[in-house]
GUZASE-33444 format. One line per field, with one value per residue (C-alpha): residue in one letter; chain; x, y negated, z negated. Coordinates in steps of 0.2 Angstrom, whole numbers. Example, Ala and Ser with C-alpha at 12.3 -4.5 7.8 and 13.67 -1.06 7.14 Angstrom:
2
residu: c(A|S)
chaine: c(A|A)
X: c(62|68)
Y: c(22|5)
Z: c(-39|-36)
//
This chain:
749
residu: c(M|S|Q|P|L|F|N|K|V|A|F|I|G|L|G|L|I|G|S|S|L|A|R|V|I|I|A|E|N|L|A|K|Q|I|V|A|S|T|R|S|V|K|T|L|E|D|A|K|A|L|G|I|I|S|E|G|Y|S|N|P|V|D|A|V|K|D|S|D|L|I|V|L|A|L|P|V|R|A|T|Q|K|I|L|E|T|I|Q|H|H|I|L|P|N|A|I|I|T|D|V|G|S|T|K|G|N|V|V|E|A|A|H|A|V|Y|G|A|E|L|P|I|G|F|V|P|G|H|P|I|A|G|A|E|H|T|G|V|H|A|G|K|V|D|L|F|A|N|H|K|V|I|L|T|P|L|P|T|S|A|P|W|A|V|E|K|L|I|R|L|W|Q|A|A|K|A|E|V|I|C|M|D|V|E|K|H|D|E|V|L|A|H|T|S|H|L|P|H|L|M|A|F|N|L|V|E|Q|L|A|N|R|E|D|N|L|D|I|F|R|Y|A|A|G|G|F|R|D|F|S|R|I|A|A|S|D|P|Q|M|W|H|D|I|F|F|A|N|K|K|A|I|L|N|A|V|D|G|F|E|Q|Q|L|A|Q|I|R|H|L|I|E|T|E|D|S|N|A|L|M|G|L|L|G|H|A|Q|A|A|R|Q|H|F|N|H|M|L|A|K|K|P|L|M|E|K|N|N|V|T|Q|Q|F|T|I|Q|P|G|P|K|S|F|Q|G|K|F|S|V|P|G|D|K|S|V|S|H|R|S|I|M|F|G|A|I|A|E|G|T|T|H|V|T|G|F|L|E|G|E|D|A|L|A|T|L|Q|A|F|R|D|M|G|V|N|I|E|G|P|K|N|G|E|V|T|I|H|G|V|G|M|H|G|L|K|A|P|K|G|E|L|Y|M|G|N|S|G|T|S|M|R|L|L|S|G|M|L|S|A|Q|K|F|D|S|V|M|T|G|D|A|S|L|S|K|R|P|M|E|R|I|A|K|P|L|R|Q|M|G|A|Q|I|Q|T|T|G|E|R|G|T|P|P|V|S|I|T|G|N|Q|N|L|Q|G|I|H|Y|D|L|P|M|A|S|A|Q|V|K|S|G|I|L|L|A|G|L|W|A|Q|G|E|T|S|V|T|E|P|E|P|T|R|D|H|S|E|R|M|L|R|A|F|G|Y|E|V|K|T|E|G|N|R|I|S|L|Q|G|G|G|K|L|V|G|T|N|I|Q|V|P|S|D|I|S|S|A|A|F|F|M|V|G|A|A|I|T|E|G|S|D|V|T|L|E|A|V|G|I|N|P|T|R|T|G|V|I|E|I|L|K|Q|M|G|A|D|L|S|V|E|N|E|R|I|A|G|G|E|P|I|A|D|I|R|I|K|G|S|R|T|L|K|G|I|H|M|P|E|D|Q|V|P|L|A|I|D|E|F|P|A|L|F|I|A|A|A|C|A|E|G|Q|T|I|L|T|G|A|A|E|L|R|V|K|E|S|D|R|I|Q|V|M|A|D|G|L|K|I|M|G|I|D|C|T|P|T|D|D|G|I|I|I|E|G|K|G|K|S|G|E|W|G|A|I|F|N|G|G|E|I|E|S|H|H|D|H|R|I|A|M|S|F|S|M|A|G|L|R|T|S|G|E|I|K|I|V|G|T|E|T|V|A|T|S|F|P|T|F|T|Q|L|S|E|Q|A|G|L|N|I|Q|V|S|E|A)
chaine: c(A|A|A|A|A|A|A|A|A|A|A|A|A|A|A|A|A|A|A|A|A|A|A|A|A|A|A|A|A|A|A|A|A|A|A|A|A|A|A|A|A|A|A|A|A|A|A|A|A|A|A|A|A|A|A|A|A|A|A|A|A|A|A|A|A|A|A|A|A|A|A|A|A|A|A|A|A|A|A|A|A|A|A|A|A|A|A|A|A|A|A|A|A|A|A|A|A|A|A|A|A|A|A|A|A|A|A|A|A|A|A|A|A|A|A|A|A|A|A|A|A|A|A|A|A|A|A|A|A|A|A|A|A|A|A|A|A|A|A|A|A|A|A|A|A|A|A|A|A|A|A|A|A|A|A|A|A|A|A|A|A|A|A|A|A|A|A|A|A|A|A|A|A|A|A|A|A|A|A|A|A|A|A|A|A|A|A|A|A|A|A|A|A|A|A|A|A|A|A|A|A|A|A|A|A|A|A|A|A|A|A|A|A|A|A|A|A|A|A|A|A|A|A|A|A|A|A|A|A|A|A|A|A|A|A|A|A|A|A|A|A|A|A|A|A|A|A|A|A|A|A|A|A|A|A|A|A|A|A|A|A|A|A|A|A|A|A|A|A|A|A|A|A|A|A|A|A|A|A|A|A|A|A|A|A|A|A|A|A|A|A|A|A|A|A|A|A|A|A|A|A|A|A|A|A|A|A|A|A|A|A|A|A|A|A|A|A|A|A|A|A|A|A|A|A|A|A|A|A|A|A|A|A|A|A|A|A|A|A|A|A|A|A|A|A|A|A|A|A|A|A|A|A|A|A|A|A|A|A|A|A|A|A|A|A|A|A|A|A|A|A|A|A|A|A|A|A|A|A|A|A|A|A|A|A|A|A|A|A|A|A|A|A|A|A|A|A|A|A|A|A|A|A|A|A|A|A|A|A|A|A|A|A|A|A|A|A|A|A|A|A|A|A|A|A|A|A|A|A|A|A|A|A|A|A|A|A|A|A|A|A|A|A|A|A|A|A|A|A|A|A|A|A|A|A|A|A|A|A|A|A|A|A|A|A|A|A|A|A|A|A|A|A|A|A|A|A|A|A|A|A|A|A|A|A|A|A|A|A|A|A|A|A|A|A|A|A|A|A|A|A|A|A|A|A|A|A|A|A|A|A|A|A|A|A|A|A|A|A|A|A|A|A|A|A|A|A|A|A|A|A|A|A|A|A|A|A|A|A|A|A|A|A|A|A|A|A|A|A|A|A|A|A|A|A|A|A|A|A|A|A|A|A|A|A|A|A|A|A|A|A|A|A|A|A|A|A|A|A|A|A|A|A|A|A|A|A|A|A|A|A|A|A|A|A|A|A|A|A|A|A|A|A|A|A|A|A|A|A|A|A|A|A|A|A|A|A|A|A|A|A|A|A|A|A|A|A|A|A|A|A|A|A|A|A|A|A|A|A|A|A|A|A|A|A|A|A|A|A|A|A|A|A|A|A|A|A|A|A|A|A|A|A|A|A|A|A|A|A|A|A|A|A|A|A|A|A|A|A|A|A|A|A|A|A|A|A|A|A|A|A|A|A|A|A|A|A|A|A|A|A|A|A|A|A|A|A|A|A|A|A|A|A|A|A|A|A|A|A|A|A|A|A|A|A|A|A|A|A|A|A|A|A|A|A|A|A|A|A|A|A|A|A|A|A|A|A|A|A)
X: c(-56|-47|-50|-63|-57|-70|-79|-95|-99|-114|-121|-130|-142|-144|-147|-140|-122|-123|-132|-121|-106|-115|-116|-98|-94|-106|-99|-80|-84|-75|-86|-94|-109|-117|-131|-139|-148|-161|-177|-187|-192|-197|-180|-173|-185|-182|-164|-166|-177|-163|-150|-140|-140|-142|-150|-159|-161|-170|-157|-140|-133|-138|-130|-113|-110|-95|-94|-76|-82|-95|-101|-110|-121|-132|-135|-119|-128|-134|-116|-114|-130|-127|-109|-116|-128|-115|-99|-99|-105|-91|-76|-58|-52|-67|-66|-77|-79|-93|-98|-102|-98|-91|-78|-74|-91|-89|-73|-80|-95|-82|-72|-88|-92|-75|-64|-47|-42|-52|-53|-38|-50|-60|-56|-69|-71|-81|-85|-88|-102|-121|-136|-152|-163|-160|-163|-159|-167|-156|-139|-127|-112|-103|-108|-90|-80|-69|-74|-65|-65|-57|-51|-47|-36|-32|-16|-25|-30|-21|-11|-18|-37|-32|-25|-39|-52|-41|-42|-60|-63|-51|-61|-75|-64|-63|-48|-44|-35|-30|-32|-32|-49|-48|-42|-56|-70|-60|-61|-77|-84|-78|-81|-98|-106|-104|-112|-127|-129|-127|-141|-153|-151|-154|-169|-176|-172|-181|-195|-199|-201|-218|-214|-208|-218|-210|-194|-193|-203|-190|-175|-160|-150|-137|-150|-156|-139|-133|-150|-152|-142|-155|-167|-156|-162|-165|-164|-146|-140|-148|-136|-121|-122|-122|-110|-97|-102|-85|-78|-93|-95|-77|-81|-97|-85|-74|-88|-96|-79|-76|-94|-92|-76|-86|-100|-88|-81|-97|-103|-87|-87|-69|-69|-50|-52|-67|-60|-46|-55|-68|-54|-44|-59|-62|-45|-41|-57|-50|-32|-34|-47|-35|-20|-28|-39|-26|-15|-22|-16|1|4|4|17|3|2|-14|-8|2|8|8|17|16|30|28|32|36|35|40|36|29|29|25|25|29|23|31|47|44|58|53|35|39|50|37|24|37|44|28|21|34|35|27|13|6|15|8|13|10|15|14|15|-1|7|5|23|19|1|8|19|5|-8|6|6|-12|-12|-1|-13|-7|-21|-17|-29|-28|-20|-31|-23|-6|-10|-9|-10|-1|-5|11|11|29|43|35|17|15|3|4|-4|-18|-11|4|9|8|21|15|30|39|57|59|45|51|69|66|52|63|74|59|50|65|65|46|38|27|31|27|27|30|25|24|18|27|40|45|44|59|69|85|82|97|107|97|93|111|116|101|106|121|112|102|86|78|73|70|70|64|74|93|91|83|68|51|41|52|47|53|52|50|67|68|86|95|113|121|133|146|144|153|141|149|138|131|113|102|89|101|109|92|86|101|99|81|85|98|85|79|96|107|123|129|124|134|135|150|146|158|151|138|120|104|103|84|83|97|89|71|78|85|69|60|72|83|103|112|130|138|157|163|155|151|134|130|115|112|99|85|80|63|55|44|31|33|28|35|34|38|48|44|53|69|67|51|58|72|61|55|73|79|64|67|86|84|70|73|66|60|58|52|52|50|45|50|61|71|90|97|115|114|102|108|118|106|108|128|128|116|127|143|134|130|112|106|101|98|95|84|76|85|78|74|57|55|74|77|84|73|74|66|75|74|79|81|83|96|112|116|121|139|143|153|160|148|158|158|156|140|133|124|118|108|105|86|88|100|86|81|99|102|88|98|115|107|103|120|135|147|150|142|151|142|153|150|132|130|116|104|104|94|82|62|70|88|88|103|98|81|86|99|86|74|87|93|74|74|90|103|119|123|133|129|142|142|141|136|133|142|130|134|125|116|115|124|129|115|103|87|80|73|86|74|65|49|45|38|46|44|45|45|33|46|40|55|58|41|43|61|56|41|53|61|44|50|64|56|52|40|26|32|22|28|19|17|15|3|17|19|6|18|29|21|2|1|14|3|-6|8|17|2|1|20|17|21|8|5|-10|-15|-23|-29|-21)
Y: c(-180|-169|-170|-157|-142|-144|-159|-149|-131|-122|-106|-96|-86|-89|-74|-69|-69|-86|-95|-89|-95|-111|-113|-111|-124|-136|-132|-132|-149|-139|-148|-164|-158|-141|-136|-120|-112|-98|-92|-94|-111|-107|-102|-118|-128|-117|-120|-139|-139|-129|-142|-129|-139|-156|-151|-135|-131|-118|-119|-114|-127|-141|-134|-131|-148|-157|-143|-137|-120|-110|-94|-81|-73|-63|-45|-38|-34|-52|-58|-59|-67|-82|-83|-85|-99|-109|-106|-123|-133|-130|-141|-134|-131|-125|-110|-96|-82|-69|-59|-42|-26|-20|-29|-19|-23|-42|-43|-34|-46|-61|-53|-51|-69|-77|-64|-59|-75|-78|-95|-98|-101|-84|-74|-61|-58|-46|-50|-34|-39|-38|-39|-29|-44|-53|-69|-87|-88|-73|-82|-83|-94|-80|-66|-65|-66|-52|-44|-42|-51|-43|-54|-46|-59|-56|-58|-74|-82|-97|-95|-111|-104|-89|-99|-111|-95|-88|-104|-104|-87|-89|-104|-91|-82|-67|-57|-60|-45|-46|-31|-25|-23|-3|0|-11|0|16|12|4|20|32|19|11|17|36|34|24|37|51|43|39|58|65|55|59|78|77|67|81|95|101|97|80|73|83|81|62|64|74|66|64|48|54|56|38|31|40|36|17|12|21|7|-4|-13|1|-12|-17|0|6|-9|-3|15|11|-3|7|23|32|29|34|50|55|52|63|77|76|76|91|101|97|102|118|121|118|129|144|142|143|158|169|162|157|149|144|136|127|120|114|106|97|92|84|74|68|64|55|44|40|39|26|16|14|10|-3|-11|-24|-22|-33|-49|-41|-35|-54|-57|-67|-65|-55|-54|-63|-61|-75|-73|-86|-91|-90|-79|-61|-44|-28|-12|4|22|25|38|29|38|53|51|46|55|72|68|66|81|92|89|92|107|114|112|122|135|153|154|141|127|119|102|92|74|69|50|44|28|24|30|48|47|43|58|69|62|65|85|85|77|91|105|108|111|101|100|83|74|73|67|71|88|94|111|115|129|131|135|143|136|137|133|114|108|93|78|71|53|42|46|31|30|14|6|23|23|39|48|41|46|63|67|61|77|89|83|84|103|106|112|97|78|64|46|38|20|10|-7|-25|-21|-4|-9|-20|-7|2|20|22|29|45|45|44|61|69|66|75|90|89|79|68|53|35|20|3|-13|-17|-15|2|1|9|15|32|43|61|74|92|103|120|122|111|115|113|99|94|76|62|49|31|25|33|37|50|48|50|65|74|70|78|94|96|96|110|121|125|122|137|139|128|111|100|83|75|60|45|45|56|51|58|77|79|89|101|105|106|117|129|130|135|148|141|143|126|124|110|109|92|79|92|100|112|126|139|137|150|154|152|143|152|143|138|127|110|98|81|70|52|41|33|19|14|16|4|-11|-7|-3|-20|-28|-20|-25|-43|-45|-48|-35|-24|-6|5|24|30|48|64|53|61|60|68|64|56|45|38|24|11|20|19|1|-5|5|-4|-20|-16|-11|-2|13|32|46|60|76|83|96|104|104|110|111|93|86|75|66|52|36|24|5|-8|-27|-28|-36|-48|-40|-44|-48|-34|-29|-15|1|5|24|20|10|24|32|14|8|5|-2|-16|-30|-26|-25|-43|-49|-41|-49|-67|-63|-57|-67|-71|-66|-50|-44|-32|-25|-11|-12|-17|-4|-17|-28|-15|-10|-15|-33|-39|-37|-46|-62|-62|-59|-73|-85|-81|-82|-99|-105|-100|-109|-95|-99|-85|-81|-68|-59|-46|-31|-38|-53|-63|-69|-81|-75|-88|-77|-81|-70|-68|-80|-75|-91|-94|-90|-93|-109|-107|-107|-99|-83|-75|-56|-53|-39|-30|-20|-19|-38|-41|-29|-36|-54|-50|-44|-62|-67|-60|-74|-89|-107|-110|-100|-89|-85|-70|-69|-56|-42|-30|-17|-13|0|9|15|10|8|7|-7|-22|-11|-5|-21|-30|-15|-17|-37|-46|-58|-54|-59|-52|-63|-63|-76)
Z: c(16|28|47|52|60|75|82|88|85|96|90|104|93|75|65|48|54|64|50|37|47|49|30|29|41|31|15|20|30|46|59|62|71|72|85|91|105|104|111|95|92|75|72|77|67|52|54|55|40|30|36|45|62|67|85|92|110|120|135|129|142|131|115|123|130|123|110|106|98|105|94|104|89|100|105|114|129|133|134|152|155|143|150|167|162|152|161|171|157|144|139|147|130|121|110|115|102|97|82|90|84|100|110|126|133|129|138|153|153|153|168|177|175|175|186|181|173|157|149|137|123|124|108|104|86|74|56|46|35|33|22|21|27|44|52|48|31|26|29|14|11|4|16|23|7|3|19|35|51|66|80|96|105|124|134|141|124|119|102|96|98|89|75|73|72|59|49|51|46|31|25|23|12|24|27|45|55|73|84|101|110|113|95|88|97|93|74|73|82|69|53|58|74|70|52|59|72|59|47|62|67|50|46|63|60|42|49|61|48|44|26|29|14|3|10|7|-9|-19|-9|-22|-23|-11|3|-1|-1|15|26|21|36|46|41|53|68|81|96|90|87|104|113|101|107|125|124|114|123|127|109|101|111|105|88|89|98|82|70|79|78|59|56|64|54|38|44|48|30|23|33|29|11|12|-5|-5|12|7|-9|1|13|2|-11|3|9|-9|-13|5|0|-17|-11|4|-5|-20|-8|1|-12|-14|0|14|7|2|19|25|11|1|-17|-25|-43|-55|-74|-86|-102|-116|-128|-147|-161|-154|-162|-152|-160|-159|-153|-134|-120|-104|-87|-79|-70|-53|-45|-52|-48|-29|-29|-37|-23|-10|-16|-22|-5|3|-9|-9|-22|-34|-43|-58|-63|-80|-84|-65|-62|-55|-48|-30|-24|-30|-24|-7|-7|-12|1|14|10|9|26|32|27|9|-4|-19|-34|-45|-51|-67|-83|-76|-71|-52|-45|-29|-17|-6|10|12|22|39|34|36|49|59|53|62|62|54|37|26|13|5|-4|-7|0|-9|0|17|16|8|20|35|31|29|44|56|54|57|74|75|78|65|62|44|41|25|18|22|9|14|32|29|21|30|36|47|32|32|51|55|46|51|70|66|62|78|72|84|73|78|68|73|78|76|57|58|48|49|56|57|72|72|85|76|79|71|78|66|61|44|41|30|26|16|10|13|-1|-17|-14|-21|-8|7|-2|-5|12|20|8|12|30|26|19|37|46|52|40|25|23|11|4|-5|-16|-19|-37|-44|-41|-49|-47|-48|-31|-35|-52|-46|-31|-43|-53|-38|-36|-21|-25|-24|-28|-36|-36|-43|-32|-17|-17|-4|0|14|26|27|10|2|-13|-26|-34|-54|-68|-68|-83|-78|-91|-95|-83|-90|-76|-85|-103|-99|-99|-117|-122|-116|-124|-141|-139|-136|-150|-168|-180|-166|-167|-153|-150|-132|-132|-121|-109|-97|-100|-84|-85|-69|-75|-92|-86|-95|-111|-110|-105|-118|-131|-124|-126|-144|-144|-160|-149|-154|-144|-155|-153|-138|-128|-111|-101|-85|-81|-86|-102|-112|-128|-140|-138|-152|-151|-164|-163|-177|-169|-156|-139|-132|-114|-104|-88|-84|-80|-61|-65|-73|-58|-49|-64|-68|-50|-53|-71|-67|-65|-84|-89|-82|-95|-108|-101|-101|-120|-124|-131|-118|-100|-91|-75|-63|-48|-37|-34|-16|-16|-26|-10|0|-12|-12|-12|-13|-32|-34|-26|-33|-50|-49|-42|-56|-69|-63|-63|-82|-86|-85|-77|-66|-50|-37|-28|-13|-24|-42|-52|-66|-79|-93|-108|-119|-136|-151|-164|-177|-168|-161|-154|-136|-123|-107|-101|-95|-76|-61|-54|-37|-38|-20|-23|-31|-47|-56|-54|-61|-76|-80|-80|-92|-104|-104|-111|-128|-129|-119|-125|-111|-101|-88|-73|-62|-44|-33|-47|-39|-34|-53|-51|-39|-53|-71|-70|-89|-90|-96|-108|-117|-117|-125|-138|-142|-145|-129|-124|-106|-95|-78|-65|-47|-37)
//
C-alpha cells in the first residue's frame, strides 16, 4: 500500500463539499486521519456515524493541531475569523486551502490576519461542483468526478503545496486548473454568480405579480430549468454577491447593455440583426461546448482517446463519400465573410478546424447560418465590415486558420489576438509574420520560436510587396495574398514549387482578379469580393487514407466519390501510381470552380518502392504519413527527400512516423528532409507486414489515421493513443473505416 498523501486532515465545516472530499480521501487512502470542526454537534455526530471522520470538535483549534492539511469548507465571509482563531496553532508547513466560490475576499481575509507575508502552504481553491441537497449526509465520493477544480496559487504559495493539492483533487477524478485570483473571480462572476443573480431576480419579479399563481402554474420547462438555481441557499448567495461585488457588478453592467441591444432589435423589428444575434449565441454555445468537451486533458498533453485495431482476415471495400475539403471549407467562410452579399456553401466540412474559422468570423460580427448537413449561409459584411472581437480568437488545432487570418487581421482597423490548443501553440508562425511585417503589419509571436499566441495591431495602411517564398507553403502564400487585398498597390508571391491554389481559385470565384504567371501569383489591393455559391469537394487528404488502405489490401475495391483533384493536390495519386497501385480517376467534372472526380482503387498488385519525386512533394505534403504506410508494404526501398516541411506540422511527422514504424517492425531511417523506408512487401504476397504495438500519435490526426490503415496488414493488435484530434479533419473516419472492413474500436483513456 502506498504512503498516504497526508498524515492528518482537518475540515473546518463539513457540508456537501467537505463531506464529499472526506469520502474521497478515505476511498483513495490519502490520509491517516480525518477530523473536523463545526458548530453543529449533530453534524459531527452524524459524520462519525458515517465513518467520515475519526474525531469532531466544536473548537477549530483542537481540529487543526498537528494537521498537515486544513480545508476551510465554510461560508466565505467566515474565513477571517477562523484564520484568526487557528493561526497560532497550526504546523509551520501545513497546507491551508478552501472551497469557496470567491477568492479575492479569501486572500484579503488572509492578509488581514497574517499581514503581507502569507503562509507558504496557503493555496486557495474552488471545486466547481454541487448537488441539489446539502449537508453532511449529501456528500458523494464521485461529486467532483469530471468537474473542474480551480486552484489560485499566490506568489507566496510553495510549489510543493500546490502539487500536493493537485494530486488530492486528481484523486477525486477532477480536472485541476490553476488560475490567478482576479481572473477566477471575473470568470465566476459571469458564468456562475450572474446566472444565479438573474434566476433570483426573475423569480422575485414573477412572484410579485398579481397573477403569480398562474405564472408558476403554466411555466414551461425552460422557466423551470433556468429558475432551478434560485432554490439555492439565500445566505450563501447573499455572501457571494457581497464578496465578489466588483466583478459581479461589471457582469451585471454587461448583461444590461446586451439586454438593451436585444430590446432595441425587437422594438425596431430588425429581423436580420436579431437572427444574427440569436444565431451567434446558439452557435457559440454549441461551438465552445464541442471544442472544449474533450480538450482539457489534451491541453496538458494527456491522452483522452485511443484507437484499437485487431488483427485478422481483412477486406476493404465499398463506395464512400469522405468529408468536404478542409482547405476549401476554411476559405469559403473567410471569403464569404468579407464579400458583399450572401454566399451559400454546400459540402462544408463540419470538423473542428473549419468550425474554428467559422466561429472566429461570428466573433467578428458576421451573421452565419449553419452548418447544417454541410450547408452554410454567410451574410457578407464587405471588405471593411469586420468588427473587433470581444476577446481572443481561439483557433483550436488549426494552423490554416491562424496563418490565413494573420494576413486578414493585419489589415483591419482593430487589434486582435489569436490563440490555439496545446498542439497549435507549438507551431511556428514567424514564417507568415515576417513577410506581413514587410507589408507594414504590426504582428507579434511568442518566444524565440515564434509560436502562438499571435498578437496583431490593426493597420489600414499596408503596402504591397513582392515576396519570394523561401519554402513552399500554401498557408504562407495565402496569408500574404489575403493581406494584399487591403494593401496599396500590387502584392505578389513567387513559390519555389507550386503549392495548392485554393485561395487563388476561390478569390476568382468571388470576382477578385488574381494573376498566375508560372510560379508568381499577384493581385492588386483595393478590390471587392461578391457573394457566390460554393460547393466544397470531398477532401483528397481524407481520401488518401482509404486510397492507401485499398492499395495495400488483397482483393480490395474502394471508390471515393466527388474527390477534389485540384492539380496542386494530386501528388498522392501520382505517387501511388508510380508505386504501381491499381488506381483510376473517373467521371471528372468541375464543381464550384474546383475539379472533382471519383477515385477507384483495387488491391490487385504489390506496390513497389520508389524514390518519391521531389516535384510532387508540395502536392502531397499532408498525405505523406499515409504514403509511409504504403511504402512499408511495398517491395524494396522507398526514399523521400525535399520534405522538411513535414517536421513543422501538427507534429514532427517524419520523426513520429519513423518511431511508430520501428515499433511495428519496419526498418526506416529519418533524414533532415525525408525518410528511407525498407519495404517488407513481396511480389504476389499479401500477408502481415506490421507487428502489433502501441503507437503515440502525439495528438496528430494524420498520424493516427495513417497507423490505423496499418491495421489492414498487422499480425498483432495496434493501439494508437491520443486520437481525439481526428475529429478536426475527419469526424466520420472510424465509422467509414468500419464500414470498409477495418476492425477499429474507439475508447476513452
